[in-house]
DRENSERO-447327 format. One record per residue (C-alpha): residue in three letters; x, y, z. Coordinates in pm, 1 decimal. Each point is the difference from the previous one (the first is absolute). Layout:
(ALA, (X, Y, Z))
...
//
This chain:
(MET, (-2042.0, -1393.2, -7065.6))
(ASN, (-333.6, 49.6, 176.6))
(ARG, (-49.2, 192.9, 323.8))
(LYS, (-27.3, -316.8, 211.7))
(SER, (333.2, -130.2, -136.6))
(ARG, (175.5, 326.6, 71.7))
(LYS, (-134.1, 2.0, 367.1))
(THR, (118.5, -364.5, 40.6))
(ASN, (349.4, 90.6, -128.2))
(VAL, (20.3, 309.4, 222.9))
(LEU, (-105.9, -206.6, 301.2))
(LEU, (257.4, -268.6, -77.6))
(SER, (272.0, 261.0, -46.7))
(TYR, (-94.0, 154.2, 338.5))
(ILE, (11.1, -332.4, 169.8))
(CYS, (342.0, -77.7, -143.4))
(LEU, (134.7, 336.0, 106.3))
(LEU, (-141.5, -39.5, 352.4))
(THR, (150.5, -350.0, 25.1))
(VAL, (345.9, 124.6, -108.0))
(THR, (-22.4, 299.2, 240.8))
(LEU, (-99.9, -222.2, 297.7))
(PHE, (273.8, -246.3, -90.0))
(TYR, (245.1, 285.4, -9.2))
(ILE, (-119.8, 142.6, 332.8))
(GLY, (11.5, -348.2, 154.4))
(CYS, (353.9, -47.0, -119.1))
(LYS, (97.1, 340.3, 154.3))
(ASP, (-164.4, -92.5, 326.4))
(ASP, (196.3, -326.9, 8.7))
(GLU, (315.4, 196.5, -54.0))
(VAL, (-88.8, 244.4, 287.3))
(ASP, (-85.6, -293.7, 226.4))
(SER, (326.4, -176.2, -72.4))
(ILE, (222.4, 295.5, 82.3))
(GLN, (205.5, -60.9, 305.2))
(TYR, (98.8, 247.4, 271.4))
(ASP, (338.2, 160.9, -71.6))
(PRO, (175.3, 101.8, 320.9))
(ASP, (238.1, 222.6, -199.9))
(LYS, (-279.1, 219.4, -106.1))
(PRO, (-198.9, 225.4, 237.8))
(LEU, (-356.0, -71.9, 95.2))
(VAL, (-239.7, 241.8, -157.7))
(TYR, (-318.7, 97.8, 182.7))
(GLU, (-277.9, 190.3, -186.1))
(GLY, (-306.7, -22.7, 220.7))
(PHE, (-265.0, -226.7, 149.2))
(THR, (-373.0, -50.6, -27.5))
(PRO, (-249.8, 22.1, 164.7))
(GLN, (83.9, 263.6, 245.8))
(SER, (-208.3, -153.1, 274.0))
(GLY, (-170.0, -332.2, 90.1))
(GLY, (-61.0, -257.4, 268.0))
(VAL, (86.4, -356.8, 77.4))
(GLY, (8.0, -223.1, -313.4))
(SER, (40.8, 300.0, -235.4))
(GLN, (239.3, -50.2, -293.3))
(LEU, (287.5, 250.7, -12.0))
(ILE, (175.9, 64.4, -334.2))
(ILE, (340.8, 153.2, 13.0))
(LYS, (140.8, 140.8, -326.2))
(GLY, (366.0, 35.0, -86.4))
(ASN, (287.1, -199.0, -154.1))
(ASN, (265.2, -261.7, 72.2))
(PHE, (-232.1, -199.7, 221.6))
(GLY, (83.2, -321.1, -187.7))
(SER, (-241.3, -290.6, -2.8))
(ASP, (95.1, -213.5, 301.9))
(THR, (-250.1, 43.6, 283.0))
(SER, (245.3, -152.7, 250.2))
(LEU, (230.6, 294.2, -56.2))
(VAL, (-257.2, 276.5, 62.6))
(ARG, (-161.1, 112.0, 325.0))
(VAL, (-243.8, 286.9, 58.2))
(PHE, (-73.5, 171.8, 325.0))
(VAL, (-277.3, 254.8, 72.4))
(ASN, (45.9, 183.9, 330.7))
(GLU, (268.9, -260.0, 82.2))
(LYS, (-250.5, -283.3, -30.8))
(GLU, (61.8, -246.9, -281.8))
(ALA, (-241.4, -11.9, -286.9))
(PRO, (33.3, -341.2, -166.5))
(VAL, (112.9, 18.4, -365.9))
(ILE, (-220.1, -207.4, -228.8))
(SER, (160.8, 71.2, -339.3))
(ILE, (266.7, 210.0, -170.7))
(ARG, (74.0, 140.6, -341.3))
(ASN, (329.9, 181.9, -39.4))
(ASN, (-191.4, 335.2, 14.5))
(ARG, (-284.6, -98.0, 230.5))
(ILE, (-33.8, -156.0, 350.4))
(TYR, (-338.9, -132.2, 109.4))
(ALA, (-39.3, -42.3, 377.7))
(VAL, (-293.2, -54.7, 240.2))
(LEU, (-51.0, 207.8, 318.5))
(ALA, (3.0, -186.6, 330.2))
(ALA, (-247.1, 55.6, 280.5))
(ARG, (63.2, 296.2, 235.1))
(THR, (273.3, 138.7, -226.2))
(GLY, (-59.7, 371.5, 87.9))
(THR, (92.8, 314.1, -191.6))
(GLY, (362.4, 50.9, -96.5))
(LYS, (268.0, 2.3, -265.3))
(ILE, (65.7, -291.9, -238.3))
(LYS, (336.3, -171.4, -1.3))
(ILE, (110.0, -222.5, -291.0))
(VAL, (294.3, -245.3, 61.0))
(VAL, (146.4, -186.8, -301.5))
(GLY, (284.8, -249.0, 3.3))
(LYS, (196.6, -171.4, 284.3))
(GLY, (318.2, 51.3, 179.8))
(ASP, (248.2, 253.1, -149.6))
(GLN, (-222.1, 13.8, -313.6))
(GLN, (-300.5, 134.0, 191.4))
(GLN, (-148.7, 341.1, -83.3))
(THR, (-263.6, 188.7, 194.8))
(ILE, (-236.7, 283.9, -100.0))
(GLU, (-234.5, 187.7, 235.9))
(THR, (-276.4, 224.1, -135.8))
(ASP, (-38.7, 362.5, 100.5))
(SER, (-377.3, -19.3, -14.5))
(VAL, (-203.2, -214.6, 237.9))
(PHE, (-265.3, -265.3, -61.5))
(LYS, (-320.3, 72.7, 197.1))
(TYR, (-132.8, -313.0, 165.2))
(ASN, (-367.6, -25.1, 52.0))
(PHE, (-83.6, -199.3, 316.2))
(LYS, (-304.5, -233.1, -25.7))
(GLU, (-263.9, -23.7, 268.3))
(ASN, (-291.4, -226.9, -84.8))
(VAL, (-224.3, -269.8, 144.3))
(SER, (-152.3, -241.1, -249.3))
(THR, (-137.1, -359.3, -15.3))
(LEU, (248.5, -261.3, -117.9))
(THR, (-259.9, -281.2, -16.0))
(GLY, (-343.1, -97.3, 134.6))
(PHE, (-346.7, 152.8, -26.7))
(THR, (-352.9, -45.8, 132.5))
(ASP, (-352.4, 8.8, -134.0))
(ASP, (-238.6, 294.2, 58.0))
(ALA, (-92.7, -146.3, 343.4))
(GLY, (362.2, -19.1, 105.2))
(ASN, (26.8, -378.7, -26.8))
(SER, (284.2, -199.5, -143.9))
(GLN, (109.4, -360.7, -59.2))
(ILE, (325.3, -196.8, -49.3))
(VAL, (101.0, 9.7, -366.8))
(ASP, (340.7, -64.2, -153.0))
(GLY, (109.1, 163.6, -327.4))
(THR, (147.4, 321.4, -138.1))
(LEU, (32.8, 290.3, 238.0))
(ASP, (-309.5, 172.4, -139.5))
(LYS, (-216.9, -316.5, 27.2))
(ALA, (120.1, -143.4, 336.0))
(GLN, (-206.2, 32.7, 318.0))
(PHE, (71.5, -40.3, 371.5))
(ILE, (-185.4, -45.8, 329.7))
(TYR, (153.4, 184.1, 287.6))
(PRO, (367.9, 9.2, -100.9))
(GLN, (208.9, 51.9, 311.0))
(ALA, (367.3, -76.9, 69.8))
(MET, (245.6, 60.5, -291.4))
(ILE, (356.3, -44.3, -105.3))
(CYS, (191.9, 92.6, -320.5))
(ASP, (295.9, -170.2, -157.7))
(GLN, (278.8, 168.9, -201.1))
(GLU, (-170.6, -95.4, -332.5))
(GLY, (-305.5, 204.7, 93.9))
(THR, (-224.5, -302.0, 81.4))
(ILE, (-234.2, 69.9, 292.0))
(PHE, (-130.5, -273.9, 224.3))
(THR, (-309.6, 70.4, 210.5))
(ILE, (-224.1, -200.8, 239.3))
(GLU, (-372.4, 36.0, -23.1))
(TYR, (-172.0, -14.0, 340.1))
(GLN, (-22.6, -367.1, 107.6))
(ARG, (29.8, -102.3, -360.1))
(ASP, (275.8, -34.0, -258.1))
(VAL, (344.1, 128.1, -86.3))
(ARG, (-11.7, 194.7, -328.5))
(SER, (288.7, 104.0, -220.3))
(ILE, (-2.2, 322.2, -203.1))
(SER, (255.0, 27.9, -275.9))
(VAL, (19.2, 360.2, -127.4))
(LEU, (258.5, -100.7, -262.3))
(ASN, (-207.5, -283.4, -142.0))
(ASN, (-340.1, 170.5, 57.0))
(ILE, (-143.3, -303.3, 178.0))
(VAL, (-162.0, -88.5, 331.5))
(GLN, (7.7, -359.3, 118.4))
(THR, (-83.8, -208.4, 300.3))
(PRO, (293.8, -232.6, 62.5))
(MET, (-112.3, -112.7, 345.8))
(GLY, (-339.0, -39.0, 161.0))
(GLN, (-73.3, -39.9, 367.5))
(ASN, (-68.9, -343.7, 146.7))
(GLY, (-126.2, -155.8, 322.3))
(GLU, (341.3, 3.1, 161.4))
(TRP, (56.8, 368.8, -38.6))
(PRO, (-340.2, 173.8, -43.3))
(GLU, (108.5, 351.3, 111.9))
(PRO, (309.0, 112.1, -201.6))
(GLN, (123.6, 332.9, 136.3))
(MET, (340.2, 133.1, -108.2))
(LEU, (259.9, -64.8, -271.8))
(ALA, (380.2, 0.9, -20.5))
(LEU, (247.6, -87.0, -274.0))
(SER, (337.8, -159.7, 60.6))
(ARG, (305.4, 215.1, -81.2))
(SER, (44.0, -180.3, -330.2))
(GLU, (-376.0, 40.3, -63.6))
(ASP, (-28.5, -363.5, -103.0))
(THR, (-214.0, -89.5, 315.9))
(LEU, (-325.8, 158.2, 116.0))
(PHE, (-105.5, -27.9, 366.4))
(VAL, (-357.8, 42.8, 123.8))
(SER, (-113.4, 23.1, 366.5))
(ASN, (-323.5, -152.6, 127.2))
(LEU, (-204.5, 137.0, 288.0))
(ARG, (-148.1, -317.2, 143.9))
(ASP, (-50.8, -107.0, 359.5))
(GLY, (196.7, -291.8, 149.2))
(ASP, (365.1, -55.0, 89.7))
(ASN, (33.0, -260.8, -269.3))
(SER, (-184.0, 197.5, -263.8))
(CYS, (155.4, 93.8, -329.8))
(ALA, (182.2, 328.4, 64.7))
(VAL, (215.5, 60.0, -312.6))
(VAL, (-1.9, -169.5, -336.2))
(MET, (245.9, 28.5, -286.4))
(MET, (-11.6, -51.5, -371.7))
(THR, (259.9, 36.3, -267.3))
(ARG, (20.3, 192.1, -326.9))
(SER, (123.9, -315.5, -177.9))
(HIS, (-338.1, -154.7, 74.0))
(GLY, (-194.4, 304.1, -99.4))
(PHE, (-59.9, 97.3, 365.4))
(MET, (-237.9, -292.1, 30.9))
(ASN, (0.7, -310.1, 232.5))
(PRO, (57.9, 176.5, 337.3))
(LYS, (195.3, -180.0, 261.2))
(THR, (-37.5, 64.7, 373.5))
(ILE, (334.8, 91.1, 154.3))
(ILE, (-107.7, 162.5, 333.5))
(ARG, (-275.3, -89.7, 246.2))
(GLY, (-135.6, 226.7, 268.4))
(ASP, (-301.1, 188.6, 132.8))
(ARG, (-137.0, 285.6, -206.7))
(ALA, (293.2, 106.4, -219.3))
(PHE, (-31.0, 344.6, -146.8))
(GLY, (311.3, 209.6, -92.1))
(LEU, (276.3, -112.1, -237.9))
(ALA, (321.6, 163.2, -108.4))
(VAL, (323.2, -113.7, -169.4))
(ASN, (313.2, 193.3, 73.5))
(PRO, (116.6, 134.6, -330.7))
(VAL, (369.9, -43.3, 88.4))
(ASP, (38.8, -338.8, 168.5))
(GLY, (-327.7, -161.6, -100.8))
(SER, (-127.0, -76.6, 350.0))
(LEU, (-369.2, -75.0, 22.9))
(LEU, (-187.4, 165.2, 291.3))
(TYR, (-363.7, -57.0, 92.4))
(SER, (-236.2, 109.6, 275.1))
(LEU, (-267.6, -177.9, 192.1))
(GLU, (-302.3, 195.1, 128.2))
(THR, (-18.2, -208.1, 313.7))
(PRO, (168.5, 126.7, 215.0))
(GLY, (174.3, 255.3, -228.6))
(GLU, (327.0, -172.3, -84.3))
(ILE, (257.0, 27.5, -273.7))
(TYR, (201.0, -303.3, -113.0))
(ARG, (290.2, -73.1, -245.6))
(TYR, (-22.9, -321.8, -198.0))
(ASP, (325.8, -188.0, -61.1))
(PHE, (-12.2, -168.6, -341.9))
(THR, (286.0, -233.6, 99.7))
(THR, (-133.8, -138.5, 323.7))
(GLU, (-363.5, 59.2, -101.6))
(LYS, (-67.6, 144.7, 344.3))
(SER, (-108.5, 345.7, 123.0))
(GLU, (177.7, 227.2, 242.9))
(LEU, (-200.1, 240.3, 221.0))
(LEU, (121.1, 354.0, -53.5))
(TYR, (-259.3, 209.3, 183.8))
(HIS, (-283.8, -68.3, 247.9))
(SER, (-285.9, 220.9, 105.7))
(ASN, (-256.5, -53.2, 268.9))
(ASN, (-263.2, 142.9, -236.5))
(ASN, (-155.2, -136.1, -309.4))
(HIS, (115.0, 185.2, -309.1))
(LEU, (-83.9, -30.6, -371.5))
(MET, (353.3, 117.8, -106.7))
(ALA, (81.4, 46.2, -368.3))
(LEU, (378.4, -3.4, -47.3))
(CYS, (209.3, 208.4, -231.5))
(PHE, (380.6, 37.2, -51.8))
(THR, (181.8, 302.8, -131.0))
(GLN, (182.9, -76.7, -324.4))
(ASP, (336.1, -5.2, 178.6))
(GLY, (-135.1, -268.8, 230.5))
(LYS, (106.8, 187.7, 316.8))
(THR, (-343.0, 107.9, 123.3))
(LEU, (-314.3, -203.3, 65.4))
(TYR, (-338.2, 167.0, 29.0))
(ALA, (-292.7, -169.7, 170.4))
(ILE, (-335.2, 144.4, -87.3))
(SER, (-246.9, -77.2, 280.0))
(LYS, (-352.4, 21.2, -131.6))
(TRP, (-177.8, -23.8, 332.6))
(THR, (217.0, 251.0, 193.8))
(GLN, (19.2, 254.9, -287.9))
(THR, (378.9, -2.2, 37.0))
(ILE, (304.1, -43.3, -218.9))
(PHE, (286.6, -146.6, 193.6))
(ARG, (362.4, -3.3, -97.9))
(SER, (284.8, -239.0, 67.3))
(VAL, (365.8, -40.6, -105.6))
(TYR, (106.5, -320.8, -172.3))
(ASP, (341.8, -152.4, 88.2))
(PHE, (156.0, -178.7, -294.6))
(LYS, (244.8, -202.3, 210.3))
(THR, (-247.8, -139.5, 252.5))
(LYS, (-301.9, 25.2, -234.7))
(THR, (-199.5, 145.1, 284.1))
(ILE, (-186.7, 326.1, 60.7))
(THR, (-3.9, 254.2, 277.5))
(PRO, (-317.1, 34.9, 208.0))
(LEU, (-277.8, 183.5, -187.0))
(GLU, (-26.2, 367.6, 75.6))
(VAL, (-281.2, 235.4, -94.4))
(PHE, (97.4, 187.0, -312.2))
(VAL, (-324.6, 184.6, -93.6))
(GLY, (-361.9, -12.6, 108.1))
(GLY, (-138.1, -161.2, 307.9))
(ALA, (-368.8, 92.1, -1.2))
(GLY, (-288.2, 1.4, -239.5))
(GLY, (-95.4, 298.7, -215.7))
(TYR, (119.8, 182.8, -312.7))
(VAL, (280.8, 249.6, 68.3))
(ASP, (311.5, 75.8, -192.4))
(GLY, (295.4, 88.7, 216.6))
(VAL, (328.2, -113.7, 151.2))
(GLY, (48.9, -322.0, 195.4))
(SER, (-266.2, -66.8, 265.2))
(GLU, (-200.6, 311.5, -108.8))
(ALA, (-109.9, -186.2, -315.8))
(ARG, (-323.4, -203.4, 7.1))
(PHE, (-106.8, -299.0, -210.8))
(ASN, (-312.8, -211.0, -41.0))
(ASN, (72.2, -372.5, -48.7))
(PRO, (323.9, 31.0, -201.4))
(SER, (39.4, -322.7, -185.4))
(GLN, (315.7, -37.6, -216.5))
(GLY, (315.4, 197.5, -66.6))
(VAL, (275.2, 16.3, -261.1))
(CYS, (329.8, 195.8, -15.6))
(ASP, (147.7, 188.6, -288.3))
(ASP, (368.8, 37.1, -79.3))
(ASP, (28.0, 319.1, 203.5))
(GLY, (-108.4, -177.1, 317.2))
(ASN, (-358.5, 150.0, 7.1))
(ILE, (-280.0, -242.3, 98.7))
(TYR, (-341.8, 12.6, -161.0))
(VAL, (-295.2, -138.8, 199.7))
(ALA, (-345.7, -94.2, -116.6))
(ASP, (-203.9, 175.4, 270.0))
(CYS, (-309.5, -212.8, -48.5))
(GLY, (-249.1, 171.2, 232.2))
(ASN, (98.1, 347.2, -119.4))
(ASN, (-36.3, -97.6, -373.4))
(CYS, (344.0, 141.0, -86.9))
(ILE, (367.5, -66.9, -40.9))
(ARG, (242.9, 146.6, 260.7))
(LYS, (363.7, 77.2, -64.5))
(ILE, (247.9, -14.4, 292.0))
(THR, (358.5, 129.8, -33.8))
(PRO, (291.9, -167.4, 182.8))
(SER, (-20.3, 279.9, 257.2))
(GLY, (-364.4, -78.3, 78.6))
(ILE, (-186.0, 276.6, -191.5))
(VAL, (-341.2, -125.1, -102.6))
(THR, (-190.8, 156.7, -291.3))
(THR, (-285.7, -109.8, -223.1))
(TYR, (140.0, -129.7, -323.1))
(ALA, (-329.3, -62.8, -182.5))
(GLY, (-367.8, 14.9, 88.3))
(THR, (-238.2, 235.6, 168.0))
(GLY, (-92.9, -202.8, 300.9))
(VAL, (-350.1, -39.5, -136.0))
(ALA, (-107.7, -336.8, -144.4))
(GLY, (-84.7, 0.7, -366.7))
(PHE, (143.1, -58.4, -346.0))
(LYS, (175.0, 282.9, -186.0))
(GLU, (299.8, 23.1, -234.2))
(GLY, (230.0, 285.9, -65.0))
(ALA, (223.9, 204.1, 223.3))
(PRO, (118.3, -187.5, 319.2))
(SER, (-142.1, 271.7, 226.9))
(GLN, (-339.4, -41.1, -155.6))
(ALA, (-10.4, -374.4, -65.8))
(GLN, (-229.6, -223.9, 200.0))
(PHE, (28.1, -363.3, 116.5))
(ARG, (-221.9, -231.1, 193.2))
(LEU, (165.7, -186.2, 288.8))
(PRO, (333.1, -64.5, -174.6))
(ASP, (178.6, -285.2, 159.9))
(GLY, (311.2, -89.7, -208.5))
(ILE, (295.2, 181.3, -140.8))
(CYS, (319.3, -70.9, -193.3))
(ILE, (257.0, 194.9, -199.6))
(ASP, (194.4, -73.2, -317.3))
(LYS, (363.9, 75.3, -98.1))
(ASP, (-102.7, 336.8, -135.8))
(ASN, (-174.2, 99.4, 326.4))
(VAL, (-345.0, -27.1, -151.8))
(VAL, (-235.1, -93.7, 286.2))
(TYR, (-285.8, -256.0, -55.0))
(LEU, (-291.1, -24.2, 233.0))
(GLY, (-253.0, -272.5, 79.3))
(ASP, (-310.6, 221.0, 0.8))
(THR, (-185.7, -271.5, 175.9))
(HIS, (-358.3, 108.1, 17.6))
(ASN, (11.0, 157.2, -349.1))
(HIS, (119.4, -345.3, -131.2))
(ARG, (285.0, 157.6, -195.9))
(VAL, (381.1, 24.8, -10.9))
(ARG, (88.5, 370.3, -12.6))
(LYS, (323.0, 153.5, -129.0))
(ILE, (147.9, 304.8, 171.4))
(VAL, (268.1, 212.1, -175.5))
(VAL, (137.2, 270.3, 217.6))
(GLU, (348.6, 125.8, -78.4))
//
């Protein structure tokens, strides 16, 4: 037998041995994966890895008698649930949720009187993330952009302003006196479902119905019979807008997240209405003797309405009544004069605040357009700078060092990630601050 034949035989023998070994390992894995949790045997905990991480990190817990049914296993880190993605009898694979915090790990297996719980002695160290980045959009060397649909890295915008985000992570934004764009992070695509037309040439604000199957857009146009609010449905791809409300210079829009009521504001003379979908008529809820461009924003429990007055540099607050579907008279919450000052209540100063959004803790985040930053306001009225330096520019990185240029729109997703319409940078920015 020559040397070449011997090498061939050795190679074939190695391949056969490797195939048999992999087949054996695969069979053993199948056996491990098919083992069921035995409530008559104790849970065995051996350790976890890694020892630290942030949102989205995969946590591997080692032990025994975990079974293979993900519906029977729950994992908590610092008392916050980490969704379980897969299980082998001796391994649990979970993913860390946002804002988990540092703490012990608790493993719960089984249900009812067959449930067992283990809590670790050692703690998992949670690394909070703070970062400002660009989600989509870019400019040329001269700072110019254009309207381009496509993947997130290829899409472009011209003056993105008002924004809203649905539970699936799709962001809708209005470009100044132009189109409504949709940004799907999940599908990595930017589209233009709806363009402006002659009847509503100045789209301003956005709102989604409680079921998120209908998108509302306000229109800032003169005339009592002008198109004030249009609607379009998800079933029609958010195309073919239909005028449902007429009025003079509509601006703010908000849908109560609990009862689905649609509220809108008119600049002239600073009024807030509720639209009745049954009667197709509007009820006046608030009247001011002054003209106001008021963006509207509900807290997530639907009990509080904020009105952000761009011209008076004030954020007003009102209480919503679920029985009468009315609001109490607007009262000054924070601000009241121009400038840039963090502080409490009327001590704070804003410069053309444009849009606000609330998180699940009741905080409101406001795009402070003229101050080139994002402000955070607690339910007790404490105003701080959430991101931005106050100086116009473009810079990524830490929120305290990031720069924006006249940001005009803001929204928040279910994980409390804030998205910003960085209007004069022609980009949509992503702000993660845990």
